[in-house]
N, C-alpha and C positions, 0 to 999 in steps of 0.2 A: 411706355411702350409705343413704338411707331404704329401709325394706323396702317392696317393691311390694305393692299391694293386689291380692288374688287375686279375679278376676271371672269368674263363669260366665255366658256369653251363651247364653240359652235361646231356641231358634227353631224354626220349622217348625210342627208341630202337626196334629192331626186336625181340620181345619177347612177350609171353602171359601176361607179367607183364607191358606192355607198359603204360596202363592207370594208374597204381599205380605210375609209374615213373613221369608221367605228373603231377599228383596231388602233388607229393613230390616237384617237381620243382616250381609249383605255390606257395606252402607254403614257400619255402626257398626264392624265389624272393620277396615275400611280407615282409619277416622278416629281410633280410640281410641289414646291415648298409650301406647306399649309401654314407655316409660321409667318410667311410673307404675304400670302394671298388668300382671300376669300373666294371660293369657287362657286359659280353658278353654271350648271350644265344646261345647254340649250340644244335640244335634239331636233332634227328635221327628219321625218320618216320618209319612206320610199315613195309615198304619194305626194310629198311636199308639205305636209302639215308641220307647223312649228309647235313644239311640245314644251309644256311647263316642266319645271325641274324634276318632279317626281316621275313623270312619264318619260322624260329624257333618260333618266337613269335606268328605267326598265328597258328602253331600246338599247342602251349601252350594254346591258346584261344579256339580252336575248337576241338583239339585232332583228327584231320583228316589229310590225305595226302593232301598237298597243290596243287599239279598238276604236269604236265609233264615237265614244264619249270624250274625245280628247278636248282639252281646253287650250287653244292655241295661244302662242306668245305674240305680242305686238310690240313694236318699238315706239317709244314716246319721243317724238322728234324734237320736243322742246328742250329736253335735257339729256338725251341719250339714255334714258332709263328704259327698263324692260318691265312690262306688266302683262298679266293674262288678259284675255279678251273681256273679262267682266270688270276690268279696272283695278284688280288687286295687284299691288306691286310685287315683283319678284325680289327675293332677298331683302336688303334694307334700303333699297333705293337705287340710285344711278350706278351703273357699272363704270369703272375707270377705263377698261380696255376689253375688247373682244378678241379672242384667239380663234380665228376660223380654221378648222381642220377639215375643210371641205375640198374634195378633189373632183375635177371634171366640171361639166356644165352646172349652172345654177350655184356656183360656189367658188370656182377658180377662174371664172371668165369675166369678172368685173360686175356681175349682177348683184351679189351680196355686198361687194365693196361699195357699189353705188348706194345701196340701201343704208349702209352704215355711215357713208358720207352725208346723206340727207338727214340722218338722225343725229349728226354731230358727235359720233362715237369714235374714239380711238380704236384702231384695230391693227393687228399684226399683219405684215406683208405688203404686197404691192397695192397701188391704188387702182382706180378703174382702168386707166389706159394701159398700164403695164400688165395687168391681169388679162385684159381682153386681147392684147397683141400676143402675149405669151401663150394663151389658150388656143388661138387660131393658127394652126401650123402654116397655112399659106401666108397670112399677114406677117407672121414671125419671120418666115424665110425672105419675104420681100424686104423687111427692115434690115435683116442681116446682109442681104445683097447690096442694099443701098449704102451700108456701112463698109462694104468691101471685105466682109468676113468670109473665110473659106468654107464652102459647103458643097455637097454633092448636088447633081442635077435632079430636078423634080418636075412634076406636072400636077396641076389641080383640075379636078373634074367635078362638075355639079351632078348630083344624083339624078335629077330630072333629065339631064342630057344623056346620061348613061342609059336610062330606061327608054328614052326615045330613039336612040340610034347606037346600039351597042357596038356594031361593027365599025362605025366611023370613029368612035372613041378609042377602040382598041388599036385601030390603024394609026391614029394620030399619036397615041402614047408610044407605040412600038417604033414609029419613025423618029421619035425624040430620044428614047431611052433603050438601053440594052438589058436583056435578062441576065441574072435574076432581078426581080423587082419587089419592092415592099409596098403594100397598100395599107393606108391608115385612115381612120376617121379624122377629119381635120380638127375637131374640137373635143377630143377625148384623150385620156392618158392611161397609165398603168397597162399599156399594151392591149387594152380591150379592142377587139375588132381588127387587130393587125394580122396581116396575112402575107405570106411570101410565095410568089409565083416563080417557078423555075423555068417555065416556058410558056408559049402561047396557049397551050391547052388548059392552063391553070388561071388564065387572066380573068375570065368571067366569074369563076367561083370566088376569087379574091376580091374582085370589085363588089360582088353581091355581099360578101361578108362585111367589108368596110362600110358599104352603103346602108347596111342595116342599122348603123349607129349614128349616122350624120347625113346632112344634106350636101356635104362637100367631102370629097375624097382626095387625099394626097398620095401620089405615086412617086416613089423615090428610087433612084439608082442605088444599087447595093455597094457598100464599102467592102471591096475585095481585099482579103488578106489583111484585115485591120483588127485592132484591139478596141474594145469598148471602154472608154475612160470617162470618169465623172468627176466633177469639181463642185464643191459647195461654196456658195457666196453668202456673206453676212454683212449687213450694213445698210446705210442710207446713201448719203452723198459721198462717203469715202469707203466703199465696200472692200472687204478683204476676201481673199481666196484661201480655201483649205488646202491641205495636202490632197493629192489625187488618189482615186481608187479605180481599180480595174474590175470589170464584171466578166466572169467566165460563165455564160449561161449553161444550165443543165440540158436545155433543148437546143434545137438548131439556131434559134435566136432567143432573145430575152423577152419571151412572151409572158402573159398573165400567170400561167402555171409556174413558169420558172421563177417569177418574182415572188409569188405569194402562196403557192400550193405545195410544190414538192420539196422546197427547202434544200435543194441539192446544188443550186448555183453557188459558185465561189466568188467571194468578194475579197480582192487582194488590196490591202491598205498598209502602207502606201504603194501605189503602182510603181513597178520597176521600169522606169524610163530614164533616159539620159537627163542630166540636170537642165540642159538647155531646152529640151523638149518639155519638161515639166514646167519650166518658167514660161514658155510660150503658151502652153495650154492655160495656165493660170491667168496670164494677161488677156488672152482671148475670152476667157470666161467672164472677166470683169467688163470687157468691152461689150459682150453680148448682154450682160445685165444692164449696163448703162444705155445700150442702144434702144431697149424697149421701155426705158424709164421705170425700171424695177425699183423696189424698195424692200428693206427688211431681209428677205431671204429668197434664194433660188438655188436650184441645182442645174448645172449646165453639163450637157452630155456631148461627148466627142467620139470620133473614130480616129485612131492613130495607126498609120501603116506599120506593120510588123518589121519590115526590112528598111524602109526609107524614113520612118517617123513623120511622114506627111500627116498634117492635122486637118481634119474636117469637122466643122461644127455641126452637130446633129440637131439639138433642140434645147430649149430652156424650159424648166418646170418651176413655176412661180409659187406653188404650194406643194412641195415635195412631201412624200410620205414621212410620217413619224412613227411607223411601226417599229417593233424591236429589231427587225432585220433591215430597216430602211437605210439606204446609203447616206442620206443627208446627216443624220445625227452621228452615224459611225465615222464619217469623215471629220466632223468637228471634234469628236472624242479623240481621234488620232492626232488632231492638231492641238490638243491640250484643253479643249473646252467640253467638259462632260455634259451629259444630257440635261441635268437640272440647271446648270449654269447657262446652257444654251437657251433654255426657256426663259430664264431671267433676262438674258441679253435681248432676245426678240421682243419681250414686253417693254423693255427700256427703249428700244428703237421705235416701237409703235407710239409710245408716249411722247418721245422727242419729236417725232414727225407731226403728231397731232398738235403739240404745243406750237410748233413753228407755223403750222397752217392757220392757227388761231390768230396770228399776227397779220394775216392777209386781209385787206379791206374787202368786204363783201357788199357794202352799201356806200352810196355817195353822200 
């Protein structure tokens, strides 16, 4: 019998997207092939504690902090192994690959990826650079602009400047952009902290809402009379694009509630677009993926005009959700790659990328 691949599933995290991560981990744990993989659950609670396997499973079951007597996990950088802080090894030794199911800061932004790089551990998804650029919406948009990719106008404001001179910030943004406007924390996802201002009287409240979650706020022009289209990307050097999906949000826009709470948003797969528009969106999704030096997986979001089919690139998500209602696995299922097989492919891509990196000389 072939030796099982040892997979560490990393979930939770010190982020407003903690609950989404826990739901993703539950879904992957239920679907992953236990005949192929030995699984070690590695939880990070909301305070940032890394948890041993038993406590991680408690967090997975209850989504709460376990207690003050937690035995944290540490990485053994010499061989990529995991052990508890008292030196006891977890499972039977070194993990072959880590599957990070972390969303938002301290998980999707390159921080955990850097830790895993230092530990010499293979992991699913983008590296440090792709993760960091994909997380920071301002830097992401700068890269897209440099690559000539079509996107809507935007402005970036530091929270400190907003607090120091609110009137000047509002005047500057209003001189650049027309209402309605969207306000977003620059380094967060799942629509947490996103607010829509229909006119000047709503500007301050939306800025305050977004600024509560980040030191930098992105203000974006609204895509008028457009459809929300999403494309899943899978691969390393030769990425592939899935069929497209359309999101019809249950609320005015696709906010956190519409995504994860009320379950009334519609996901239309495949999206009903002209073939040439579909091909153009898929090509742009691959270009966006390559522009930020992504790897493994990403979901790329677009706006497409309802009457003219004009395409605008919205953003890229380098660790998209794996919940039962998440678009990324749904798009690949519609493309012929079911949930379990998708997990297999992502693990294969992680091991391939890690093996290739091992050939790079690191010493003289």
